[in-house]
N, C-alpha and C positions, 0 to 999 in steps of 0.2 A: 636337604634343608627341611627341618621339621616344621610342621604347620599345626596350629591349634585345632582342636576338635570342633567340627561343625556343630552349631547350637550353643557353644560356650560364649561367655561374655567377659571381657576384661574392662574393669572400671578404674579410672583414675580420679584425681581431684577435679580436673577440668576436662576429662576426656572419657569416652566410652567406645569400645570396639566390640561389635557383634560379628562373630565368625559364622559364615553361612555355608561354606563349602571348603574342602571336600569332606566327605561325600555330602552332596547337597541335601539339606533337610528343609521341610516346610517351615515357613516363618509365620504363617497365620495371616499374612497380609494379602489383600486382593491385588492381582497383577495390575499395574498402572504405569503406562508409558509417559511419565511426567516430562521427559525431555525430547519426545519424538525420536527415540532411538531406533524404533522398529522400522526398517526400510523395506524389507520384503518378508513375506510369510507365505509358506505353502505347506503341503503335507511332508515335504522332504527336509527343507532347511528354513532357518530363520536368520536374516541378516540384521545385525546390530551395528549402528553407526555411532560415531562420537563427534559429530560436527553440528554446531548450533550457532549460526551467525545471528539469529534473531535475538537471543538473549543479550549478546554483546551490543547490538544496536539499541536495545531498550535502555541499557545502562548508560550508554553514551548520550542518548537522546535526553534522558532525565538531567544529566549534568549540563548539557547545552541549554536546556530550558531554564535551569536554575540560574545560570549566570546571565542569561538574557533577561530574566525577571529582576535580578538584582540591579542590572544596569538601567532598566526602565524605571524601577521603583526609586532608586537614589539618584537618577540622572547623572550617573558617574561612568564615563567610558573606561575607567580603570578596571571595572568588573569584567568588561569584555576582554581586556588585555590579560587579566588574571585567568579568565576562563580559557582563553586560547592557549596559554602556557600549560595549563593543567590537562586540557583535553587533546592537545596535539599528539601526544604519544599514543593514547588509546585509539584515536582516529587513524593514525599511521598503521598500527597493528591490524585494525579492522580492514583497511584497504589492502594491506599485504595478504591477509587471509582470504579476501575475496579474489585476489589474483592467482592464488595457488589452487591446484587441483584438489577436489574433495578427497580425503583419505579413504582408502578401501575399508569396507566393514569387516567385522568378525562374523563368520558364518557357523551356525550351530546346525549340524546334520543329525537329525533325530533318528533316522533309520540306521545309520552307521555308528551313532553315539560317539561322534568325534567332532572336533572344533577346528576350523581353519583360522589361523592367526596370521595376518599380514605383517611383514617385517620390511626393513629397508632394502633398497636396491632390487626390488622385485622378488625377494625371498619370502618364504612363508613356512609356518609350522603346521603340522597336523597332529593334534594332541587328543588324548582320550578325554571324554567328558568327565569321567570320574576323577581326573587329576586336576581339574580346574579349581582354583581357590577363589573365595569371595569374602569380603568383609565390609561391613557398614561402619565407617569411622565417624566420630563426632567429637569436636573440640569446642570448648567454650572459653571465652576471655571476659574479664570484667574491667571496665574503665569508668571514667566519670560519666560517660553517656549511658552506662548500664551494662547489662550482660549481652554478649554477642556470641551466637552459636553458628558454627560452620561444620559442614560434613561432606563426605564423599562415599560413593560406592566404588570399591577397588576390586577389580577382577584380575587375577594373576594366572600366568601360564608358565610352565616349565618346558624348556627345550628338550624334545625327545632324543636328540643326538647326544650320546654319552661323550663324544669327543669335542663338544662345543667349548669354546673359550670361556673364561670366567665371566667376561662382560656380556656374553650372549647366552647365558643359561636361563635367565628369567626375564619375563616381560609382563607389564601390567598396564591396565587401562583404568583411569579414574573418571568418574562421572560426577559432576558438580550438581548434585541433586539435594544437598542439605543433610544427608546422613539420617540415622535413626529409622523410623518407620517408612519414610519416603524412599530411602535407599533400599530397604527390604522390599517395598512394592515394586521398585524397578527391577531388582534381582529376580523377583517372582515371575516376571515376563519371560526370562530365560529358563529358569528352573521349571516352571509349569509347562513350557513348550516341550522341553526334553523329557520330562517325567510323566506328563499327562497327555498333551497333544495340542495341536494348533487351535482347537476350539476354546482352550482355556486362556488364550492370550488376546489382547485387544488388536484390532485391525490397524494396519499401518496408516498413519496420517501424513506420510511424506509423498509428494507427487503433485500432480495437477488436481486441485480440489474443485468440486462443483461450485458454481457461482454462488449458490445460496450459502455456502460455508465460508466464503471469503469475507474480509472485513466490510467492504461496501455492500456486498450481497446480503449479509446477515442484517445490516442496518435497514436495508429496504424491506426485508421480510418482517422485521420487528415493527417497522413503521406501518406496514399494511395491517398487522395484527393489532395495532394500537398499544403496544407495550412500550410506553414512553420512557420508563426507567431504564430498560435495556438499551434504548436508543441513546439516551443521555450518557450511559456508561460507555457505550461504543465510541461516541464522539470524544469523550474524555480520554479514552485509551489512545485514540488516533492522534489527538493534539498533544497530549502531555506525556505519553509513553512511547509514541512512535511505532505503534503496532502495524500501521499500514506499510511503512517503509520496511519494517522487519519482515513482514509477510512477503513482500515482493522480492527482496533480496534472498530470502530463504527459498522461495520458489525458483529464483534464478539459478541457485546452486544445486538444489535437490529436487527439482521437478522430475528429473530422470536420474536417480541415484546411480553411482558408478557400478559397472558390471565387473565380475571376476572373469577375466578372459583367458586365464591360464588353461591350456588344454587338459592338464591333469585334474584341475579343480572342476572344470565343466563335466568331465567324466565322473568325478567323485560326487558331484551334486545331482546326478541323475537318479531317479527312483529305482530301487532294487526290484527285480522281477518278482511277481507274485506266482505262487505255485501251490499245488495240492499235496505236496510232499509232507514229510514229517516236520513238525514245528521245531524251531531252534530252542534249546533250553534257555530259560530266562536268565540263568546266571552266566551265560556265555557272553563274552565281551570281545569286540574286534581289537586286534593288536594295533598299537600305534604305528605310524609310518616308519619311524626309526627302528622299532622292534621287528617289523616285517622285513626291513631291508637287511638287518643283521642276523636274523634267525628265522628264515622262511619255514612255514608249517609244512610238514610232509603230508602227502595225500592220505596216507593211512591214518594219521592223527586227525585230519579233517573229517574222515569218515567216522572215526570213533566218536567225535564230538557231536555228530548228528544221529548217532545210533544206527549206522549202517555197516554192513560187512564190506571191507575193502577188497576189491578184486582188481589186480593189476591190469588184466586184459581189458576190462571195461574202461579203466582209466585211459589206457592208450587209445581205445576207440572213441572215447568221448572227446578227448583233446589230443589228437595224435601229434606227438613231437612238440608239445607246447607246455609240458608240466613245469619247467623251470626257466624257460627262455622267453616266454611271451611277456608283453608289457604289463598285463594284468595278473600274472602269476596265479592262475586258477588251480587250486588243488581239487582233484576230481575224485569221484567215488563210484560205487556201483549204482548210484542213482542217476537220473537224467542230468544233463549238464546244467540246466537252469536251476535244479534243486540244489546242487552243490554250490553254485555261485551265490544263491540266496542265503544258504547257510553259512558260507564263509566268504563274504565280499572282500576282495582285496583290490586296492587301487594303487597307482604309482605313488 
């Protein structure tokens, strides 16, 4: 499947698509986690989640307050009945979402330059970072109420298995962030982490927050400082936008984000060993999981990639009897074992 070139833009009468990857190019936007998608961040990997119960609660809360206000203003109980009919389905979906387990995140491994993609029934893909596609889409509609603009950040992945069925070859995640520059800023969180480093990405705001950063705690802090405008805004958000309920339910589901407990992924997520050996060429890229399975690298090829002379005797002594049968399939060389593993990290 052909993909547009990164950095290109396709404009329509009421739409605009900005293609951001592959290969990822800088967008010029500052990384901004507008949807609290960063669940974990360290030197090795970045976990990106797509679960936001807080935004759904705020939308439902506004609808409930609207119908309650209409019923009170016009003293008409019919507004309550109408509101119950309209809001029943969104509330049902919200309760259903709260009862389900939080979906697993996508994990970007910076050291291996690979991405873990969770799939149904406990399956997963390991794809190359350079193969990830991304696009910021934006669509506009015009009605009697005026112009309405909606947008998404869409990140796509291709199944590395060449024998995959047609309905299992592609997978994508959509982030309801509004499109345009907002979507680019969200994509920059992932691109900057992989291309620059963890210091270029905001810290995770998911988990148990300090009391001063909670809704009530921030109100008390602002009250002590005498910042009455901020206090009034906080009270308005709690009453009319339901931010307090959204915060508590969000903490209930994401105070401890789900862990990736697959043994292969735990091993894959460990930092690679540091050594004083020769550096790996910058243009070297690890093979995808599917490519490694179908076409394992020979030890001599691994040695040539890191600029060492291949010696079969040293290979045997470094990993006796394990060249093609071990779970990690470590191609070895005339260098120490740790040096070869760092230069060519292979995981199940």
